[in-house]
C-alpha positions as semicolon CSV with decimal commas, in nm:
position;residue;x (nm);y (nm);z (nm)
1;Q;0,007;0,020;0,021
2;A;0,188;0,289;-0,109
3;L;0,094;0,623;-0,001
4;R;-0,139;0,479;0,250
5;S;-0,143;0,753;0,497
6;N;-0,150;1,044;0,234
7;T;-0,423;1,291;0,296
8;A;-0,339;1,613;0,108
9;G;-0,005;1,552;-0,045
10;E;0,081;1,625;-0,407
11;N;0,322;1,577;-0,653
12;N;0,466;1,247;-0,487
13;I;0,568;0,900;-0,672
14;A;0,558;0,592;-0,503
15;L;0,667;0,217;-0,633
16;W;0,603;-0,064;-0,455
17;D;0,433;-0,159;-0,130
18;S;0,491;0,044;0,178
19;T;0,661;0,296;-0,011
20;L;0,631;0,646;0,166
21;F;0,366;0,467;0,404
22;H;0,330;0,733;0,679
23;N;0,389;1,095;0,430
24;S;0,082;1,246;0,473
25;T;0,070;1,605;0,365
26;W;0,402;1,670;0,196
27;T;0,523;1,748;-0,165
28;N;0,787;1,620;-0,391
29;N;0,925;1,348;-0,321
30;V;0,986;1,026;-0,508
31;A;1,061;0,692;-0,364
32;I;1,050;0,339;-0,559
33;G;1,133;0,016;-0,327
34;K;1,011;-0,185;-0,073
35;N;0,942;-0,011;0,218
36;A;1,116;0,286;0,088
37;W;1,123;0,628;0,320
38;R;0,846;0,424;0,483
39;N;0,845;0,597;0,866
40;N;0,861;0,944;0,700
41;V;0,531;1,196;0,836
42;I;0,694;1,525;0,685
43;G;0,938;1,605;0,433
44;V;0,940;1,783;0,091
45;G;1,157;1,729;-0,240
46;N;1,333;1,380;-0,159
47;V;1,432;1,066;-0,371
48;F;1,458;0,767;-0,241
49;I;1,569;0,472;-0,460
50;G;1,582;0,097;-0,342
51;H;1,444;-0,122;-0,074
52;Q;1,398;0,030;0,265
53;A;1,630;0,354;0,122
54;G;1,580;0,627;0,327
55;A;1,339;0,452;0,539
56;D;1,394;0,674;0,900
57;E;1,512;1,013;0,720
58;T;1,302;1,258;0,872
59;G;1,432;1,558;0,693
60;S;1,343;1,718;0,362
61;N;1,586;1,762;0,006
62;K;1,744;1,413;0,063
63;L;1,877;1,161;-0,174
64;Y;1,952;0,779;-0,092
65;I;2,007;0,509;-0,305
66;A;2,080;0,201;-0,079
67;N;1,965;-0,159;-0,068
68;S;1,866;-0,174;0,338
69;A;1,725;0,081;0,554
70;T;2,135;0,234;0,685
71;S;2,222;0,597;0,777
72;T;2,552;0,523;0,561
73;P;2,345;0,427;0,208
74;L;2,567;0,420;-0,080
75;I;2,501;0,735;-0,237
76;K;2,355;0,995;0,007
77;G;2,277;1,350;-0,089
78;D;2,109;1,679;0,039
79;F;1,987;1,890;-0,254
80;S;1,959;2,216;-0,018
81;S;2,385;2,185;0,058
82;K;2,397;2,053;-0,295
83;Q;2,642;1,770;-0,156
84;V;2,660;1,396;-0,236
85;E;2,848;1,121;0,009
86;I;2,962;0,801;-0,162
87;N;2,986;0,545;0,086
88;G;3,226;0,313;-0,099
89;S;3,475;0,337;-0,369
90;L;3,397;0,564;-0,678
91;K;3,573;0,493;-0,984
92;I;3,660;0,755;-1,208
93;G;3,856;0,598;-1,487
94;T;4,206;0,417;-1,533
95;T;4,550;0,458;-1,618
96;S;4,535;0,319;-1,915
97;S;4,324;0,556;-2,073
98;N;4,428;0,742;-2,380
99;C;4,359;1,077;-2,347
100;D;4,201;1,236;-2,640
101;A;3,890;1,371;-2,799
102;T;3,619;1,076;-2,675
103;T;3,803;1,087;-2,308
104;E;3,815;1,474;-2,280
105;W;3,704;1,569;-1,928
106;T;3,776;1,202;-1,810
107;I;3,941;1,180;-1,441
108;R;4,171;0,963;-1,340
109;Y;4,375;0,869;-1,063
110;D;4,762;0,762;-1,125
111;K;4,817;0,492;-0,810
112;W;5,202;0,468;-0,929
113;A;5,250;0,884;-0,919
114;K;4,975;0,886;-0,620
115;I;4,805;1,171;-0,823
116;F;4,519;1,269;-0,935
117;Q;4,501;1,353;-1,322
118;G;4,264;1,497;-1,596
119;C;4,230;1,450;-1,950
120;N;4,225;1,793;-2,153
121;G;4,164;1,617;-2,508
122;T;4,535;1,584;-2,553
123;N;4,744;1,490;-2,252
124;W;4,683;1,395;-1,885
125;V;4,723;1,683;-1,662
126;S;4,828;1,675;-1,321
127;L;4,521;1,793;-1,085
128;N;4,723;1,833;-0,760
């Protein structure tokens, strides 16, 4: 029963059982996955993706991508402060990539030189 307690909220999208279950009046939320954002009764402008993603989050303008009711999801964000947390590793290219027009704006970490590099369309340049 997605949006079960919704009485006056608008522009909410809830897909799967018990999604946005207790949300009653708030707007502009997206929750996809069983029990995603289940226990929130307030909040505006949230996006929760995955089984139980953000199940216990009580704020607004939050982003959760997870597959459990964790406070440290794989991806957690705050739209208000424009911040994103990656709880794990983030791979941004490799040291063997060619630098040319097709890889321009690519960032990589050269583990041998221990520096971050960016491709300017011709050469890898240090970002340190």
